[in-house]
N, C-alpha and C positions, 0 to 999 in steps of 0.2 A: 415080712409076714406079720399079720396082726394076731394077738392072742384072743382068747374067748371073750374078753371084755372090749375088744376093739382097740387095744393099746398097741402101739408100735414099739415103744421104748420100755424097757424093764423097770426104770425108775418110777414110771407111772403107777406101778402096782404097789409101791411102798406107801403104807399108811402115813408114815411120818412126812413123806413128800406131799401127799394129798392134803394133810393137815396144814403144812407150811404154805401151800398155795392158798388155802382158805384164809390163813392168817394174813398173808400179803394182801389179799383182796380186801379184807376188813380194814386193814391199816390204810390202804390207798383210798378207800371210800371215805374214811374219816378225814384224811388229808384233803380230799375234794371239798369237804364241808367246813374246813377251818377258815376262820376269818382272822387272818394275821396281817400285820404290816408287811408290805412288799419287801422291805429291807431284810427280811429273814428268810428269803427264798433258799439260801444255801442250807439252812437247817432242815427245811422241808425236803429238799433234794436228797440230803443225807438219809433222812428217814425212809424215803422211797427206795433208795439204793439198798439200804440195810434190810428192809423188810422183804425185798425180792431176793436178796442174797441168800437167805436161808434155804429156800427151795432150789435155787440155782446151784448152790454148792452141793446139796444132796444129789442132784441130777448129775453134776459134773463128776463127783466122786464115784457114782455108780458106773460111769463110763471109763474109769481108770482100770489099769491092768491088774493091780494087786489089792488085796484086802488092806494092807498097810496104807496105801494111798487113799483108799475109800475112807478109812477111819480118819485120816488127817482132814479130809474134806468135811466129814461129819463134825469134827471139832471146830472147823472154821464156821460151819453153819450155826453151831451153838454159840459161838462168839458173836456172830451177826445178830442172833436172836437177843442176846444180852444187850447189844448195842441198841436195838430197837426199843427194848424196855426202858433203857436209860433215856433215850430221846423222848419217849412218851411221857416219862416222869417229868422231864424238863418242860414239855408242852403243858402238862398239867400245872406245874408250878407257875408258869407264865399266865395261867388262866385261860389257855386256849383249848384245853381238853377237859371235859367233864370227868368227875370222879368215877361215875358209872362206866364210862367208856374205857377209862384207864384200868379199872378193875377187871372188866370183861376181857380186855386184851392181855392183861397180865395172867389171868387164869388160863387162857389159851396158850400163851407163851410157856407157862409152867408145864402144861400138858405136853407140849412139843419137846421141851427140855427133857422131861422124863422119858419120852419115846426115844430121843437121840441117845441119852445115857444108856438106856437098856439095849438099844441097837448096837452101840459101841461095845458094851460089855459082852454081848452075845458073839461078837466077831473076834474077840481077843482069845 
Protein backbone atom coordinates (compact mmCIF):
# COMPACT_ATOMS: atom_id res chain seq x y z
CA UNK A 1 0.00 0.00 0.00
CA UNK A 2 1.30 3.44 -0.92
CA UNK A 3 1.39 6.43 1.42
CA UNK A 4 0.00 9.88 0.58
CA UNK A 5 3.14 10.74 -1.40
CA UNK A 6 2.95 7.59 -3.53
CA UNK A 7 5.84 5.93 -1.68
CA UNK A 8 5.78 2.20 -1.08
CA UNK A 9 8.80 1.99 1.21
CA UNK A 10 9.16 3.97 4.42
CA UNK A 11 12.82 4.84 3.78
CA UNK A 12 11.68 7.02 0.88
CA UNK A 13 10.17 9.42 3.41
CA UNK A 14 13.52 10.02 5.12
CA UNK A 15 14.99 13.40 4.16
CA UNK A 16 18.50 12.05 4.69
CA UNK A 17 17.80 9.22 2.22
CA UNK A 18 16.37 11.68 -0.32
CA UNK A 19 19.41 13.95 0.05
CA UNK A 20 21.73 10.93 -0.30
CA UNK A 21 20.06 9.92 -3.56
CA UNK A 22 20.55 13.47 -4.86
CA UNK A 23 24.19 13.34 -3.78
CA UNK A 24 24.76 10.04 -5.61
CA UNK A 25 23.11 11.44 -8.72
CA UNK A 26 25.38 14.51 -8.68
CA UNK A 27 28.51 12.41 -8.18
CA UNK A 28 27.56 10.00 -10.97
CA UNK A 29 26.87 12.91 -13.35
CA UNK A 30 30.32 14.29 -12.58
CA UNK A 31 31.85 10.86 -13.15
CA UNK A 32 30.17 10.74 -16.56
CA UNK A 33 31.93 14.00 -17.47
CA UNK A 34 35.39 13.00 -16.23
CA UNK A 35 38.13 12.79 -18.80
CA UNK A 36 40.50 10.32 -17.19
CA UNK A 37 42.97 7.75 -18.47
CA UNK A 38 41.25 4.38 -18.84
CA UNK A 39 43.80 2.72 -16.57
CA UNK A 40 42.10 4.34 -13.57
CA UNK A 41 38.70 2.67 -14.08
CA UNK A 42 38.92 0.96 -10.66
CA UNK A 43 39.11 4.32 -8.90
CA UNK A 44 36.00 5.49 -10.75
CA UNK A 45 34.16 2.26 -9.97
CA UNK A 46 35.00 2.69 -6.28
CA UNK A 47 33.59 6.22 -6.35
CA UNK A 48 30.36 5.02 -7.98
CA UNK A 49 30.03 2.24 -5.44
CA UNK A 50 30.70 4.47 -2.45
CA UNK A 51 28.38 7.29 -3.52
CA UNK A 52 25.45 4.92 -3.99
CA UNK A 53 26.30 3.07 -0.78
CA UNK A 54 25.20 6.04 1.33
CA UNK A 55 21.51 5.85 0.30
CA UNK A 56 21.64 2.05 -0.01
CA UNK A 57 22.76 1.62 3.60
CA UNK A 58 20.12 4.03 4.88
CA UNK A 59 17.46 2.03 3.03
CA UNK A 60 18.83 -1.33 4.16
CA UNK A 61 19.05 -0.17 7.76
CA UNK A 62 15.46 1.07 7.69
CA UNK A 63 14.43 -2.46 6.72
CA UNK A 64 16.14 -4.06 9.71
CA UNK A 65 14.30 -5.31 12.78
CA UNK A 66 15.89 -3.23 15.52
CA UNK A 67 16.90 0.35 16.09
CA UNK A 68 20.40 -0.85 16.99
CA UNK A 69 20.76 -2.47 13.57
CA UNK A 70 19.40 0.64 11.84
CA UNK A 71 21.91 2.84 13.67
CA UNK A 72 24.75 0.54 12.60
CA UNK A 73 23.71 0.95 8.95
CA UNK A 74 23.57 4.73 9.42
CA UNK A 75 27.17 4.61 10.66
CA UNK A 76 28.12 2.58 7.59
CA UNK A 77 26.37 5.15 5.38
CA UNK A 78 28.38 7.91 7.06
CA UNK A 79 31.59 5.96 6.48
CA UNK A 80 30.72 5.61 2.80
CA UNK A 81 30.11 9.34 2.63
CA UNK A 82 33.57 10.02 4.05
CA UNK A 83 34.99 7.58 1.50
CA UNK A 84 33.33 9.52 -1.33
CA UNK A 85 34.73 12.83 -0.09
CA UNK A 86 38.22 11.30 0.08
CA UNK A 87 37.93 9.97 -3.47
CA UNK A 88 36.69 13.36 -4.70
CA UNK A 89 39.70 15.03 -3.07
CA UNK A 90 41.99 12.55 -4.82
CA UNK A 91 40.32 13.29 -8.17
CA UNK A 92 40.78 17.00 -7.52
CA UNK A 93 44.45 16.51 -6.64
CA UNK A 94 44.90 14.60 -9.91
CA UNK A 95 43.42 17.55 -11.76
CA UNK A 96 40.32 15.65 -12.88
CA UNK A 97 37.80 17.50 -10.72
CA UNK A 98 37.39 21.26 -10.61
CA UNK A 99 37.63 23.07 -7.28
CA UNK A 100 34.07 24.37 -7.62
CA UNK A 101 32.66 20.87 -8.11
CA UNK A 102 34.64 19.55 -5.16
CA UNK A 103 33.42 22.39 -2.97
CA UNK A 104 29.77 21.90 -3.96
CA UNK A 105 29.91 18.16 -3.29
CA UNK A 106 31.73 18.64 0.01
CA UNK A 107 29.03 21.08 1.17
CA UNK A 108 26.32 18.57 0.30
CA UNK A 109 28.27 15.77 2.01
CA UNK A 110 28.63 17.96 5.09
CA UNK A 111 24.88 18.53 5.13
CA UNK A 112 24.21 14.79 4.86
CA UNK A 113 26.75 14.08 7.60
CA UNK A 114 24.96 16.47 9.94
CA UNK A 115 21.62 14.87 9.08
CA UNK A 116 23.00 11.38 9.76
CA UNK A 117 24.58 12.48 13.04
CA UNK A 118 21.33 14.08 14.21
CA UNK A 119 19.31 11.06 13.14
CA UNK A 120 21.65 8.68 15.00
CA UNK A 121 21.59 10.87 18.11
CA UNK A 122 17.77 11.06 18.06
CA UNK A 123 17.48 7.26 18.08
CA UNK A 124 19.86 6.60 20.98
